[in-house]
C-alpha beads as a LAMMPS data file, in Angstrom:
LAMMPS data file: protein, C-alpha beads

248 atoms
247 bonds

1 atom types
1 bond types

-500.0 500.0 xlo xhi
-500.0 500.0 ylo yhi
-500.0 500.0 zlo zhi

Masses

1 110.0

Atoms # bond

1 1 1 51.031 318.580 -346.604
2 1 1 47.546 317.843 -348.014
3 1 1 47.664 315.712 -351.319
4 1 1 44.948 315.177 -353.764
5 1 1 45.653 312.293 -356.376
6 1 1 43.239 312.123 -359.235
7 1 1 42.384 308.559 -360.360
8 1 1 40.897 307.718 -363.889
9 1 1 38.763 304.637 -364.001
10 1 1 40.177 302.845 -367.364
11 1 1 40.152 299.649 -369.124
12 1 1 42.467 297.059 -368.412
13 1 1 45.212 296.935 -371.676
14 1 1 44.595 293.327 -371.895
15 1 1 41.069 293.673 -372.373
16 1 1 39.258 292.917 -375.951
17 1 1 37.788 296.338 -376.910
18 1 1 34.359 296.646 -379.158
19 1 1 31.928 299.231 -379.799
20 1 1 28.104 299.613 -380.146
21 1 1 25.609 301.701 -381.419
22 1 1 27.067 301.807 -385.116
23 1 1 30.541 302.752 -383.218
24 1 1 29.455 305.563 -381.294
25 1 1 29.653 303.803 -378.052
26 1 1 32.002 302.022 -376.105
27 1 1 31.180 298.444 -375.046
28 1 1 31.779 297.622 -371.646
29 1 1 30.349 294.453 -371.041
30 1 1 33.160 291.768 -370.142
31 1 1 35.480 294.541 -369.735
32 1 1 37.829 294.815 -366.825
33 1 1 38.715 298.465 -365.349
34 1 1 41.724 299.113 -363.189
35 1 1 43.320 302.380 -362.152
36 1 1 44.797 304.117 -364.685
37 1 1 48.530 303.193 -364.547
38 1 1 49.604 306.666 -364.721
39 1 1 47.623 307.701 -361.783
40 1 1 49.000 304.336 -360.059
41 1 1 52.643 305.787 -360.192
42 1 1 51.305 309.059 -358.681
43 1 1 49.314 307.186 -355.984
44 1 1 52.786 305.718 -355.009
45 1 1 54.542 308.042 -354.877
46 1 1 52.013 309.823 -352.589
47 1 1 51.966 307.414 -350.299
48 1 1 55.858 307.738 -350.190
49 1 1 54.994 311.310 -348.764
50 1 1 52.416 310.081 -346.547
51 1 1 54.965 307.694 -344.633
52 1 1 58.055 309.469 -344.583
53 1 1 56.493 313.303 -344.387
54 1 1 53.225 312.362 -342.562
55 1 1 51.261 313.974 -345.414
56 1 1 47.543 313.195 -345.930
57 1 1 46.406 311.507 -348.990
58 1 1 42.881 311.854 -350.412
59 1 1 42.005 310.169 -353.902
60 1 1 39.217 311.594 -356.327
61 1 1 37.489 310.164 -359.406
62 1 1 35.022 311.627 -361.962
63 1 1 32.627 308.820 -362.588
64 1 1 29.662 306.604 -361.509
65 1 1 29.146 304.252 -358.753
66 1 1 30.609 301.498 -361.384
67 1 1 33.882 303.376 -360.635
68 1 1 33.885 302.799 -356.575
69 1 1 35.672 299.563 -356.591
70 1 1 39.079 301.603 -357.978
71 1 1 38.401 304.019 -355.455
72 1 1 38.578 301.203 -352.983
73 1 1 41.844 299.671 -354.431
74 1 1 43.281 303.194 -353.765
75 1 1 42.015 303.151 -350.360
76 1 1 43.323 299.445 -349.818
77 1 1 46.768 300.564 -351.091
78 1 1 46.987 303.117 -348.355
79 1 1 45.143 306.680 -349.037
80 1 1 43.157 307.741 -346.140
81 1 1 39.729 309.090 -348.039
82 1 1 38.266 309.287 -351.536
83 1 1 35.767 311.255 -353.350
84 1 1 33.751 310.566 -356.044
85 1 1 31.774 313.242 -358.108
86 1 1 28.853 311.782 -359.505
87 1 1 29.071 312.530 -363.183
88 1 1 30.463 310.874 -366.387
89 1 1 33.825 311.689 -367.430
90 1 1 33.769 312.274 -371.288
91 1 1 35.405 315.460 -371.526
92 1 1 38.423 316.637 -370.317
93 1 1 37.872 320.634 -369.995
94 1 1 34.466 319.150 -367.780
95 1 1 36.755 316.653 -365.857
96 1 1 39.262 319.738 -365.042
97 1 1 36.353 322.124 -363.917
98 1 1 34.853 319.251 -361.574
99 1 1 38.626 318.852 -360.293
100 1 1 39.352 322.380 -359.492
101 1 1 36.031 322.798 -357.847
102 1 1 37.117 319.716 -355.266
103 1 1 40.793 321.224 -355.079
104 1 1 39.380 325.071 -354.251
105 1 1 37.213 323.232 -351.497
106 1 1 39.881 320.932 -350.050
107 1 1 42.795 323.561 -350.338
108 1 1 45.137 320.532 -351.404
109 1 1 48.809 321.512 -351.352
110 1 1 50.142 319.137 -353.914
111 1 1 47.537 317.939 -356.651
112 1 1 49.144 314.370 -358.422
113 1 1 47.504 313.206 -361.587
114 1 1 48.525 310.892 -364.426
115 1 1 49.665 313.281 -367.675
116 1 1 46.959 311.156 -369.636
117 1 1 44.658 308.614 -369.106
118 1 1 45.038 305.321 -370.692
119 1 1 41.704 305.264 -372.564
120 1 1 41.486 308.706 -374.407
121 1 1 45.098 309.449 -374.177
122 1 1 44.257 313.323 -374.305
123 1 1 47.111 314.554 -371.850
124 1 1 44.849 317.907 -371.055
125 1 1 43.221 317.387 -367.857
126 1 1 46.219 318.383 -365.360
127 1 1 47.413 321.532 -367.407
128 1 1 43.867 322.766 -367.640
129 1 1 43.033 322.061 -363.527
130 1 1 46.107 324.038 -362.888
131 1 1 45.127 326.941 -364.824
132 1 1 41.862 326.506 -363.307
133 1 1 43.042 327.037 -359.966
134 1 1 45.783 328.949 -360.208
135 1 1 48.423 326.369 -359.154
136 1 1 52.147 325.818 -360.348
137 1 1 52.250 322.968 -363.240
138 1 1 54.852 320.199 -364.034
139 1 1 53.962 317.927 -366.558
140 1 1 55.430 314.687 -367.849
141 1 1 57.030 314.516 -364.309
142 1 1 59.657 311.728 -363.517
143 1 1 60.782 313.152 -360.203
144 1 1 59.354 315.478 -357.244
145 1 1 60.901 316.130 -353.783
146 1 1 59.125 318.541 -351.657
147 1 1 60.875 320.325 -348.574
148 1 1 58.421 322.592 -346.829
149 1 1 57.067 324.774 -349.646
150 1 1 59.758 324.238 -352.043
151 1 1 59.696 321.656 -354.719
152 1 1 62.155 320.440 -356.909
153 1 1 61.136 318.460 -360.127
154 1 1 62.310 316.465 -363.272
155 1 1 60.447 316.320 -366.190
156 1 1 61.071 314.224 -369.358
157 1 1 61.625 316.645 -372.526
158 1 1 63.106 315.642 -375.651
159 1 1 66.610 314.309 -375.776
160 1 1 66.570 313.837 -371.870
161 1 1 65.545 315.355 -368.366
162 1 1 64.910 319.049 -367.189
163 1 1 65.204 319.560 -363.374
164 1 1 63.153 322.625 -362.244
165 1 1 62.271 324.499 -358.643
166 1 1 59.072 325.647 -358.034
167 1 1 56.446 325.928 -354.927
168 1 1 53.407 324.596 -353.519
169 1 1 50.433 324.804 -354.488
170 1 1 51.770 322.545 -357.369
171 1 1 49.911 320.145 -359.693
172 1 1 51.706 317.324 -361.432
173 1 1 51.361 315.496 -364.398
174 1 1 53.481 312.301 -363.551
175 1 1 54.267 309.268 -365.598
176 1 1 56.471 306.290 -364.921
177 1 1 59.711 307.660 -363.300
178 1 1 58.090 309.580 -360.335
179 1 1 58.407 306.074 -358.890
180 1 1 59.070 302.541 -360.901
181 1 1 57.151 299.647 -361.620
182 1 1 58.692 297.585 -358.898
183 1 1 57.655 300.387 -356.398
184 1 1 53.845 299.710 -356.921
185 1 1 51.768 298.481 -354.239
186 1 1 49.712 295.596 -354.476
187 1 1 46.716 295.829 -351.738
188 1 1 47.248 293.388 -348.987
189 1 1 44.526 291.478 -346.894
190 1 1 44.848 294.284 -344.159
191 1 1 44.520 297.110 -346.618
192 1 1 41.544 295.550 -348.059
193 1 1 39.544 295.303 -344.903
194 1 1 40.502 298.757 -343.930
195 1 1 39.718 300.283 -347.072
196 1 1 35.941 299.105 -346.648
197 1 1 35.923 301.510 -343.351
198 1 1 37.755 304.469 -344.740
199 1 1 35.568 307.199 -345.978
200 1 1 34.022 307.338 -349.455
201 1 1 32.174 310.679 -350.123
202 1 1 30.039 311.046 -353.209
203 1 1 29.269 314.534 -354.399
204 1 1 27.081 315.932 -356.983
205 1 1 28.972 317.905 -360.034
206 1 1 29.366 321.464 -360.264
207 1 1 27.523 323.145 -363.468
208 1 1 30.281 321.939 -365.905
209 1 1 28.753 320.971 -369.170
210 1 1 30.733 318.547 -371.755
211 1 1 31.891 320.932 -374.640
212 1 1 32.616 318.010 -376.788
213 1 1 31.249 314.787 -377.763
214 1 1 32.408 311.410 -379.177
215 1 1 31.143 311.140 -383.173
216 1 1 32.386 307.562 -383.656
217 1 1 35.504 305.003 -382.494
218 1 1 37.363 303.374 -384.972
219 1 1 39.537 300.599 -384.463
220 1 1 43.390 300.569 -386.033
221 1 1 43.505 298.832 -389.153
222 1 1 44.769 295.175 -388.998
223 1 1 48.325 294.481 -390.441
224 1 1 48.488 293.616 -394.008
225 1 1 50.258 290.483 -395.071
226 1 1 53.920 289.866 -395.074
227 1 1 55.729 290.124 -398.425
228 1 1 58.815 287.653 -398.557
229 1 1 61.358 288.930 -401.123
230 1 1 64.374 286.586 -402.014
231 1 1 67.548 287.728 -400.742
232 1 1 68.896 287.950 -404.221
233 1 1 66.398 289.945 -405.789
234 1 1 67.268 293.670 -404.659
235 1 1 65.642 295.391 -407.349
236 1 1 62.102 294.061 -406.367
237 1 1 62.869 294.753 -402.641
238 1 1 63.386 298.461 -403.452
239 1 1 60.921 298.453 -405.697
240 1 1 58.616 297.637 -402.639
241 1 1 60.359 299.931 -400.288
242 1 1 59.878 302.965 -402.695
243 1 1 56.607 302.303 -404.212
244 1 1 54.504 300.496 -401.451
245 1 1 56.166 301.221 -398.063
246 1 1 57.153 304.591 -399.470
247 1 1 60.327 304.664 -396.958
248 1 1 62.933 305.261 -399.634

Bonds

1 1 1 2
2 1 2 3
3 1 3 4
4 1 4 5
5 1 5 6
6 1 6 7
7 1 7 8
8 1 8 9
9 1 9 10
10 1 10 11
11 1 11 12
12 1 12 13
13 1 13 14
14 1 14 15
15 1 15 16
16 1 16 17
17 1 17 18
18 1 18 19
19 1 19 20
20 1 20 21
21 1 21 22
22 1 22 23
23 1 23 24
24 1 24 25
25 1 25 26
26 1 26 27
27 1 27 28
28 1 28 29
29 1 29 30
30 1 30 31
31 1 31 32
32 1 32 33
33 1 33 34
34 1 34 35
35 1 35 36
36 1 36 37
37 1 37 38
38 1 38 39
39 1 39 40
40 1 40 41
41 1 41 42
42 1 42 43
43 1 43 44
44 1 44 45
45 1 45 46
46 1 46 47
47 1 47 48
48 1 48 49
49 1 49 50
50 1 50 51
51 1 51 52
52 1 52 53
53 1 53 54
54 1 54 55
55 1 55 56
56 1 56 57
57 1 57 58
58 1 58 59
59 1 59 60
60 1 60 61
61 1 61 62
62 1 62 63
63 1 63 64
64 1 64 65
65 1 65 66
66 1 66 67
67 1 67 68
68 1 68 69
69 1 69 70
70 1 70 71
71 1 71 72
72 1 72 73
73 1 73 74
74 1 74 75
75 1 75 76
76 1 76 77
77 1 77 78
78 1 78 79
79 1 79 80
80 1 80 81
81 1 81 82
82 1 82 83
83 1 83 84
84 1 84 85
85 1 85 86
86 1 86 87
87 1 87 88
88 1 88 89
89 1 89 90
90 1 90 91
91 1 91 92
92 1 92 93
93 1 93 94
94 1 94 95
95 1 95 96
96 1 96 97
97 1 97 98
98 1 98 99
99 1 99 100
100 1 100 101
101 1 101 102
102 1 102 103
103 1 103 104
104 1 104 105
105 1 105 106
106 1 106 107
107 1 107 108
108 1 108 109
109 1 109 110
110 1 110 111
111 1 111 112
112 1 112 113
113 1 113 114
114 1 114 115
115 1 115 116
116 1 116 117
117 1 117 118
118 1 118 119
119 1 119 120
120 1 120 121
121 1 121 122
122 1 122 123
123 1 123 124
124 1 124 125
125 1 125 126
126 1 126 127
127 1 127 128
128 1 128 129
129 1 129 130
130 1 130 131
131 1 131 132
132 1 132 133
133 1 133 134
134 1 134 135
135 1 135 136
136 1 136 137
137 1 137 138
138 1 138 139
139 1 139 140
140 1 140 141
141 1 141 142
142 1 142 143
143 1 143 144
144 1 144 145
145 1 145 146
146 1 146 147
147 1 147 148
148 1 148 149
149 1 149 150
150 1 150 151
151 1 151 152
152 1 152 153
153 1 153 154
154 1 154 155
155 1 155 156
156 1 156 157
157 1 157 158
158 1 158 159
159 1 159 160
160 1 160 161
161 1 161 162
162 1 162 163
163 1 163 164
164 1 164 165
165 1 165 166
166 1 166 167
167 1 167 168
168 1 168 169
169 1 169 170
170 1 170 171
171 1 171 172
172 1 172 173
173 1 173 174
174 1 174 175
175 1 175 176
176 1 176 177
177 1 177 178
178 1 178 179
179 1 179 180
180 1 180 181
181 1 181 182
182 1 182 183
183 1 183 184
184 1 184 185
185 1 185 186
186 1 186 187
187 1 187 188
188 1 188 189
189 1 189 190
190 1 190 191
191 1 191 192
192 1 192 193
193 1 193 194
194 1 194 195
195 1 195 196
196 1 196 197
197 1 197 198
198 1 198 199
199 1 199 200
200 1 200 201
201 1 201 202
202 1 202 203
203 1 203 204
204 1 204 205
205 1 205 206
206 1 206 207
207 1 207 208
208 1 208 209
209 1 209 210
210 1 210 211
211 1 211 212
212 1 212 213
213 1 213 214
214 1 214 215
215 1 215 216
216 1 216 217
217 1 217 218
218 1 218 219
219 1 219 220
220 1 220 221
221 1 221 222
222 1 222 223
223 1 223 224
224 1 224 225
225 1 225 226
226 1 226 227
227 1 227 228
228 1 228 229
229 1 229 230
230 1 230 231
231 1 231 232
232 1 232 233
233 1 233 234
234 1 234 235
235 1 235 236
236 1 236 237
237 1 237 238
238 1 238 239
239 1 239 240
240 1 240 241
241 1 241 242
242 1 242 243
243 1 243 244
244 1 244 245
245 1 245 246
246 1 246 247
247 1 247 248
């Protein structure tokens, strides 16, 4: 089984975020970048298939040379090889088209991708990718098992989980649950050394022009001051909840 894991290069959620150029550009100075958490869950699941079923695992990223340390970390975790598409990942549809070209060229059986990236939270790319390559698709996936060409997957829905039966080839939009946080892997020294020798192929993008652009970014409004109400002043509490908080 050939597995492709899509890796996004995203800011660490503990980083301080700022914008430049009149809030139209993200300021990358001083920001630590990591593997997108949802993608890391998928990569860990792919490693299970590699170890238990002899699958081969390729990781792919759409981005510039600055994303290669993130791909090298994925290789250190255990992926066999990596592909970097030399294009800026700013538009969901263009990213999906670039990934579709990689999938078609590599004839992958299973494509694992986080359901969304932690920076844009668009939750678009896996579904569009499945449509472009005409693969089956399961989103919000919290469990996946493969036996020959048969797949049993579980996805999260309102109020619970839904178990599905489908077939390869398949695109999965994964999330926490496909593996647990305790199962995530930290690269060891041997893995880091081996990652330096594993192939990282850089390919030029297909003709997939971005169809959207960013006008501006805006930070969440700061929290307002807390108002304290005397425990005996219920009329004032009701007034504030009704007229200011507007929750009753």
